[in-house]
C-alpha positions in Angstrom: 67.9 90.6 84.3 64.4 89.4 85.0 62.2 89.1 81.9 58.5 90.3 82.0 56.1 88.4 80.1 53.8 90.5 78.0 50.0 89.9 77.8 50.2 88.8 74.4 52.4 85.9 75.2 50.1 84.8 78.1 47.2 85.0 75.6 49.1 82.8 73.0 49.9 80.0 75.8 46.1 80.0 76.9 45.0 79.6 73.2 47.3 76.7 73.0 46.0 75.0 76.1 42.4 75.4 74.9 43.2 74.2 71.5 44.7 70.8 73.1 41.7 70.5 75.6 39.4 71.0 72.5 41.3 68.3 70.6 40.9 66.0 73.7 37.4 66.7 74.6 36.5 66.6 71.0 38.1 63.3 70.4 36.3 61.7 73.6 33.0 63.4 72.5 33.1 62.0 68.8 34.1 58.6 70.3 31.3 58.6 72.7 28.8 59.7 70.0 29.9 56.9 67.6 29.5 54.4 70.4 26.1 55.3 71.1 25.2 55.6 67.7 27.0 52.2 67.0 25.1 50.8 69.5 21.7 52.2 68.4 22.5 51.1 65.1 23.2 47.5 66.4 20.0 47.3 68.4 17.8 48.2 65.4 19.9 45.7 63.3 19.2 43.0 65.7 15.6 43.8 65.9 15.1 44.0 62.1 17.3 40.7 61.6 15.0 38.9 64.3 11.7 40.1 62.4 13.2 38.8 59.2 14.1 35.4 60.5 10.9 35.1 62.3 8.8 35.7 59.4 11.2 33.5 57.1 10.9 30.6 59.6 7.1 30.9 59.6 6.8 31.1 56.1 8.9 28.1 55.2 7.5 25.8 57.8 4.0 26.7 56.8 4.6 26.2 53.0 6.3 22.7 54.2 3.6 21.8 56.4 0.7 22.6 53.7 2.5 20.7 51.0 2.4 17.5 53.3 6.2 17.6 54.4 7.6 16.6 51.1 10.5 17.9 49.5 12.1 21.1 51.1 13.3 23.2 48.3 10.1 25.3 47.7 9.6 25.8 51.3 13.4 27.1 51.6 12.4 29.5 48.7 9.8 30.9 50.5 11.6 31.5 53.5 14.4 33.5 51.2 11.5 35.3 49.8 10.1 36.4 53.2 13.7 37.3 54.4 14.4 39.5 51.4 10.9 41.2 51.9 12.3 42.5 55.2 15.3 44.6 54.7 17.9 45.0 57.4 18.9 48.7 58.0 17.3 49.5 54.4 19.5 46.7 52.8 18.0 43.6 51.3 19.6 40.3 52.6 19.2 37.3 50.8 20.1 34.1 52.7 21.2 30.7 51.4 18.5 28.1 51.1 21.0 25.4 52.5 19.6 22.7 50.3 20.8 19.4 49.2 19.3 16.3 47.5 18.0 14.1 50.6 19.6 11.0 51.4 20.1 8.5 54.0 20.5 9.9 57.4 19.5 13.3 55.6 15.6 13.2 54.9 15.2 16.9 55.0 17.8 18.0 52.4 20.0 20.0 54.9 23.3 20.7 53.2 24.8 21.6 56.8 23.6 22.0 60.4 24.5 25.8 60.3 23.2 27.0 57.2 20.5 29.6 57.1 17.5 27.3 56.8 17.8 23.9 58.6 14.5 21.7 58.1 13.7 19.0 60.7 11.2 18.0 63.4 10.2 18.8 67.1 9.3 15.7 69.3 6.6 17.8 71.0 5.0 21.1 71.6 5.3 21.1 75.4 8.6 21.6 77.4 11.1 20.0 77.2 11.4 20.2 73.3 14.0 18.7 70.9 14.7 19.7 67.5 16.1 16.8 65.3 17.6 18.2 62.0 17.7 14.6 60.7 14.3 13.4 61.9 11.3 12.7 59.3 8.4 15.2 60.0 4.8 14.5 58.7 1.6 16.1 58.8 -0.2 12.9 58.1 -2.8 11.3 60.3 -5.6 8.9 59.7 -8.5 7.9 61.4 -10.0 4.4 60.8 -13.1 2.6 61.8 -13.8 -1.1 61.4 -16.9 -2.6 62.5 -18.0 -6.5 62.3 -21.8 -7.2 62.3 -22.5 -10.9 62.5 -25.2 -12.7 64.3 -23.8 -16.2 63.3 -21.6 -18.5 65.4 -18.9 -18.3 62.5 -17.5 -20.6 59.9 -19.3 -19.1 57.0 -18.3 -16.0 55.0 -20.8 -13.1 54.7 -19.3 -10.4 52.5 -21.2 -7.4 54.1 -20.3 -8.4 57.6 -17.0 -6.1 58.1 -17.0 -2.5 57.1 -13.8 -0.8 56.8 -13.9 3.1 56.7 -11.0 5.4 56.2 -12.8 8.4 57.8 -9.8 10.9 57.5 -6.3 10.9 56.5 -4.8 13.6 54.3 -1.9 12.7 52.5 -2.1 9.2 53.5 -3.1 5.7 52.1 -3.6 2.4 53.7 -1.3 -0.5 52.3 -2.9 -3.1 54.6 -4.9 -4.3 57.5 -4.0 -7.3 59.6 -6.6 -8.9 61.9 -5.1 -11.4 64.3 -7.0 -13.9 66.6 -6.7 -14.2 70.3 -4.3 -17.0 71.7 -6.5 -19.8 73.4 -6.2 -19.9 76.9 -7.8 -23.0 77.9 -9.3 -26.3 76.4 -7.8 -29.0 74.1 -4.9 -28.3 71.9 -6.9 -27.9 68.9 -9.3 -25.6 70.5 -7.9 -22.2 68.9 -9.9 -19.9 66.6 -8.7 -19.5 63.3 -9.3 -18.1 59.8 -10.1 -20.8 57.4 -8.1 -20.5 53.9 -10.1 -23.0 52.3 -13.2 -20.6 52.9 -11.6 -17.5 51.3 -12.8 -14.0 52.1 -15.0 -12.2 50.1 -15.6 -8.7 49.2 -18.9 -7.0 48.8 -19.4 -5.8 45.2 -22.8 -4.9 45.2 -23.6 -1.0 44.6 -23.4 1.1 47.5 -21.0 -1.3 49.7 -17.9 0.5 48.7 -16.5 3.7 47.3 -13.2 5.0 45.9 -11.7 1.7 45.6 -11.8 -1.1 42.7 -13.0 -4.2 44.1 -12.9 -6.4 41.3 -12.0 -10.1 42.4 -8.7 -11.8 41.2 -10.8 -14.5 39.5 -14.3 -13.8 38.6 -16.2 -17.1 39.3 -16.4 -18.4 41.7 -14.9 -15.0 42.9 -11.9 -15.0 45.2 -9.4 -12.1 45.9 -6.1 -13.9 46.2 -2.8 -11.9 45.8 -1.6 -10.7 43.4 -4.6 -9.3 42.1 -4.4 -7.9 38.7 -7.9 -6.9 38.2 -8.8 -4.8 41.3 -7.2 -3.2 44.3 -8.1 -5.5 47.0 -6.5 -8.9 47.7 -5.9 -11.1 50.9 -3.2 -13.2 52.4 -3.0 -15.2 55.5 -0.1 -15.5 58.2 0.7 -17.3 61.5 -0.4 -20.6 60.5 -1.8 -23.1 63.5 -2.7 -26.0 61.3 -2.9 -27.0 57.6 -5.0 -23.9 56.0 -5.8 -22.6 59.3 -4.3 -19.3 60.4 -4.5 -16.8 63.2 -3.8 -13.9 61.0 -6.0 -12.6 57.7 -4.6 -9.6 56.0 -6.6 -7.3 53.4 -4.3 -5.5 51.1 -4.6 -2.6 48.9 -2.8 -1.8 45.8 -0.6 1.3 45.6 -2.3 4.3 47.0 -5.9 3.1 46.1 -7.3 3.3 49.6 -7.5 6.8 50.7 -9.4 9.3 52.5 -13.1 8.8 52.7 -12.9 5.5 50.9 -14.8 2.3 52.3 -15.7 -1.4 51.6 -17.5 -4.3 52.9 -15.8 -7.8 53.4 -16.1 -10.9 55.3 -13.8 -13.7 56.4 -14.5 -17.2 57.8 -13.8 -17.0 61.8 -13.9 -20.3 63.3 -14.1 -21.8 66.8 -13.9 -18.3 68.7 -15.9 -20.1 71.4 -15.7 -21.2 75.1 -13.7 -24.4 74.1 -10.8 -22.4 73.9 -11.7 -19.2 75.4 -13.4 -18.2 78.7 -17.3 -18.8 79.1 -19.7 -17.2 78.6 -19.7 -17.2 75.0 -21.1 -14.1 73.9 -23.6 -15.7 71.4 -22.5 -14.2 68.0 -19.3 -14.0 65.8 -20.0 -10.1 65.8 -19.8 -9.7 69.9 -17.0 -12.3 70.2 -14.6 -10.2 68.3 -14.7 -7.4 70.8 -15.4 -9.9 73.8 -12.1 -12.0 73.3 -10.2 -9.0 71.8 -9.2 -9.3 68.0 -6.6 -7.0 67.0 -6.3 -5.0 64.1 -3.1 -3.4 62.6 -3.2 -0.6 60.0 -0.2 0.1 57.9 -0.4 3.6 56.5 1.7 5.1 53.6 2.2 8.9 53.5 1.6 9.6 49.9 4.2 12.5 49.9 7.4 11.0 51.5 6.4 7.3 50.8 7.0 6.4 54.6 4.9 3.6 56.1 3.7 3.5 59.7 1.5 1.2 61.7 -1.1 1.6 64.3 -2.9 -1.1 66.2 -6.0 -1.6 68.0 -8.3 -4.1 69.6 -12.0 -4.7 68.9 -14.4 -3.6 71.5 -17.8 -5.3 71.9 -21.0 -3.3 71.4 -23.5 -5.1 73.5 -26.7 -6.2 72.2 -25.9 -5.6 68.8 -24.2 -8.6 67.5 -21.1 -6.1 66.9 -17.8 -5.2 67.6 -15.8 -2.1 66.6 -12.1 -0.8 66.3 -11.5 2.6 65.9 -7.7 3.9 65.7 -5.7 6.9 64.6 -2.2 6.7 63.2 -0.1 7.2 60.3 2.2 10.4 61.5 5.6 8.5 60.8 7.4 11.6 62.1 7.6 14.5 64.4 5.9 18.0 64.1 7.5 19.9 61.2 9.9 22.6 62.0 12.5 24.9 60.6 15.4 26.8 62.0 16.3 30.3 60.3 19.7 31.5 61.5 22.1 33.8 60.3 24.8 36.8 61.3 25.0 39.7 59.2 27.4 42.6 59.3 26.3 45.9 60.7 27.3 49.0 58.7 26.5 52.1 61.2 27.5 55.8 60.2 30.8 55.8 62.1 31.9 52.3 60.5 31.0 53.9 57.1 32.8 57.0 58.0 35.9 55.5 59.1 35.7 52.5 56.7 35.8 49.6 59.3 33.5 47.3 60.3 33.4 45.5 63.5 29.8 45.0 64.6 27.7 41.9 63.6 24.1 41.2 64.4 23.1 37.4 64.9 19.8 35.9 65.2 17.8 32.5 65.0 14.1 31.5 65.1 12.5 28.3 65.1 8.8 27.8 63.9 6.9 24.6 63.8 3.5 23.8 61.9 0.5 22.5 63.9 -1.0 19.8 61.6 -4.2 19.9 63.6 -5.0 23.7 63.2 -2.9 24.4 59.8 -1.1 27.1 61.5 2.7 27.9 61.9 4.1 29.3 65.1 7.3 30.1 66.8 8.6 27.9 69.3 11.5 27.7 72.0 13.4 24.6 72.0 15.3 23.3 74.6 18.0 20.9 72.8 19.1 20.7 68.9 20.4 17.6 67.7 21.7 16.0 64.6 22.1 12.3 65.3 
């Protein structure tokens, strides 16, 4: 006997199918909604993490550069503070300073290469740029001017004939300056120029001839400035012997960090035989012209007063015609690359759905590199091509 379905049974089946479709489509819609919401949350978190690290890197490297690129502990704390000042999805994130006491091969005190803050130096500000986490950084740069004015033919010592001026040099001191006479190119074997140790160098101690440095002699009378000098900041040594008491190099030395920015003094040395017998004619006519005409060299040893690192810079005197004068100007003392800081991190992202279902499978990662321009005193973000830790 054939059974006839009632309308009520048909409606029940339709309701069951509708409920099934509602469950399926509801699940799909909820999944789609969660995906979209999580992606939007992830994008927002990514932007906020990047902003936080940008500000942290800029703050840390500016603090470091303005402090003379010395210890990195305080600059790291500045980076942490700026990160905390920029919450991520409303939550304050506190990075680790990644600090450890500096040591051999680790001058910047990085506990690891992957920590939240890595201090180092970039080698240039134009592509290609390399960040070196183990390189020393420095903002110290010094300008030095040395002028010799001497209308004699040499042999005598005129204490005021050479003016040494430390024109600019933040966080720098001058340890020493070595003056080296040119090697003879002609004439008999003995026709070489030399500094005479029997006629010792003299410093001008009259008022107005020096500033910022103690010029008291080693021995008061007759005065000399032989090293060591227990009474003042200046003393002289000779190097590169050519014959007994005749040397190719004389060096003026300064005690500790005594000769710094804007200091100056005058001194004189006995320069002999810088003449055509050993050097090409025509002879300039005065010792002041000859230092530039024949190319006396000057090598300055700078000391970074923050890091205590030394560096050298050298130049050759240039003749100033018709003035019995030669001059040497140079810039040096950097002893490191541009100060730079990497700020980097990965943070978990807790979106609405992640919190709703109690799972967390999204992370936001970002990094930022900033460097300090020692010339302008400003920090700027930079994109590097290579990161190394040799």
